[in-house]
Backbone as a ProteinNet text record, in pm:
[ID]
protein_1_A
[PRIMARY]
MAGNEDKVLQAMKKAGEPVRPGDLVGATGLTKDEVTKAINMLKKSGKITSPKRCFWAPAD
[TERTIARY]
-470.2	-473.9	-358.7	-317.1	-203	-246.5	-164.7	-186.6	-271.4	-208.6	-271.3	-397	-411	-533.2	-637.8	-605	-694.1	-742.3	-635.8	-677.7	-763	-758.6	-822.2	-977	-978.8	-1110	-1186.6	-1132.2	-1190.8	-1220.3	-1146.9	-1187.5	-1307.9	-1315.4	-1428	-1567.4	-1553.8	-1662.3	-1712.4	-1627.3	-1638.7	-1724.2	-1673.9	-1733.6	-1880.8	-1908	-2080.4	-2122.7	-2046.9	-2071.1	-1954	-1998.3	-1886.2	-1768.6	-1639.8	-1552.3	-1447.4	-1380.2	-1281.8	-1151.5	-1063.2	-916.8	-857.3	-879.8	-837.3	-877.1	-1010.3	-1091.8	-1008.4	-961.8	-904.1	-756.7	-692.4	-542.9	-569	-661.2	-708.6	-732.9	-818.8	-856.7	-767.8	-675.4	-589.9	-447.8	-413	-278.2	-166.6	-231.9	-131.1	-104.4	-1	18.7	-73.7	-73.2	-177	-135.1	0.6	30.9	3.5	7.3	-29.2	-158.3	-257.9	-396	-425.8	-386.3	-399.4	-378.7	-236.6	-209.5	-306	-362	-438.7	-576.7	-614.7	-763.3	-736.4	-623.6	-615.9	-605.1	-540.4	-537.2	-689.2	-757.4	-900.2	-985.9	-983.6	-1039.1	-1033.1	-905.9	-888.8	-942.2	-939.1	-984.1	-1139.4	-1206.5	-1350.2	-1400.7	-1304.4	-1377.6	-1425.4	-1406	-1447.4	-1530.9	-1615.2	-1673.9	-1686.2	-1693	-1696.2	-1852	-1930.7	-2081.4	-2108.6	-2004.5	-1989.8	-1848.3	-1829.3	-1689.1	-1611.9	-1507.9	-1380.4	-1433.1	-1543.3	-1575.8	-1576.3	-1552.4	-1534	-1598.6	-1639.3	-1731.5	-1704.1	-1718.3	-1697	-1803.7	-1753	-1870.2	-1929.7	-2064.2	-2155.1	-2185.7
985.9	852.1	792.9	689.3	606.2	528.5	495.7	391.9	258	192.4	80.7	101	203.9	226.3	247.2	325.2	343.1	215.5	133.3	6.2	-82.2	-77.1	-151.5	-97	36.7	98.2	68.3	70.7	63.7	-95.6	-178.3	-305.3	-349.5	-276.2	-290.9	-252.8	-120	-76.6	-159.7	-232.6	-303.1	-411.5	-471.7	-603.7	-575.2	-480.7	-441.6	-512.6	-555.5	-634.5	-636	-673.9	-665.3	-753.9	-739.2	-841	-879.8	-984.6	-1011.8	-977.4	-955	-898.9	-1019.7	-1140.5	-1229.1	-1226.2	-1190.8	-1150.6	-1031.2	-940.4	-814.3	-841.5	-960.7	-979.5	-1020.7	-1104.2	-1166.1	-1055.6	-979.8	-853.1	-753.7	-717.7	-606.8	-658.7	-782.7	-825.4	-783.7	-731.3	-700.8	-802.5	-770.1	-892.6	-878.5	-972.6	-972.3	-866.6	-847.8	-725.5	-605.3	-577.5	-446.2	-405.3	-514.1	-506.9	-467.5	-540.6	-517.4	-366	-327.5	-192.4	-93.6	-114.4	-30.9	-10.5	-140.3	-150.4	-76.5	-80.2	-1	132.6	190.7	325.6	393	310.6	337.4	358.6	246.8	238.8	374.6	401.4	534.5	648.5	665.1	780.6	765.7	670.3	656.2	632.5	583.5	567.3	412.6	324.2	186.9	151.6	73	14.9	-145.1	-200.3	-341	-373.4	-420.9	-451	-576.2	-659	-783.1	-813.5	-905.8	-962.9	-1012.9	-932.1	-966.8	-937.5	-855.1	-821.6	-671.6	-618.9	-476.7	-410.5	-291.2	-230.9	-79.5	-14.9	143.2	194.3	305.6	374.4	456.6	489.2	562	704.6
-368.5	-318.2	-397.6	-323.7	-374.1	-478	-577.6	-686	-647	-537.4	-500.3	-412.2	-345.2	-286.7	-400.7	-512.7	-617.5	-677.5	-701.4	-764.2	-698.3	-562.7	-470.3	-453.8	-450.9	-448.6	-563.9	-682.6	-816.1	-839.5	-806.9	-785.8	-713.5	-603.3	-508.4	-583.4	-647.7	-692.8	-828.9	-898.7	-1012	-972.6	-858.9	-816.1	-773.8	-743.3	-718.3	-577.4	-507.3	-362.1	-299.5	-153.9	-71.8	-119	-86.4	-116.6	-14.6	-27.2	92.9	7.6	97.4	60.2	-43.8	1.4	-131.8	-265	-273.7	-392.9	-472.5	-382	-435.6	-477.6	-415.1	-479.4	-609.1	-659.4	-771	-882.5	-820.4	-922.6	-949.5	-860.1	-864.9	-914.8	-902.5	-947.1	-836	-712.9	-623.4	-532.6	-435.7	-322.5	-210	-102.6	-14.2	80.4	95.8	202	118.5	-4.1	-61.1	-56.4	-58.3	-49.7	88.8	185.7	322.5	370.2	328.6	351	295.4	157	82.4	148.7	216.5	271.7	416.6	469.8	587.7	584.7	476.7	438.7	401.5	314.3	272.1	397.3	493.1	609.4	701.8	712.6	775.5	733.3	606	531.9	511.1	537.2	544	408.3	321.1	174	147.3	249.3	257.5	404.5	379.6	513.6	520.2	635.2	640	678	584.2	607.6	678.7	666.5	743.7	775.5	868.2	898.8	762.4	764.4	664.1	524.5	509	373.5	376.6	246.8	246.3	113.8	119.5	13.8	27.9	-100.2	-86.3	-13.8	72.3	141.4	59.4	80.7	7.6	50.7
[MASK]
++++++++++++++++++++++++++++++++++++++++++++++++++++++++++++

């Protein structure tokens, strides 16, 4: 897993609840584009899910 993807996934796990991409920008220190790219890669690999519109959480 790429470094940014790992940062985003760890931030999601630490939050303990579904988060928005904007929340992850602040939590990881990455840019919005970097977070969006990481979310897309994590989504494709099945590591995260969207329990409700515009929110993301680690897949169980």
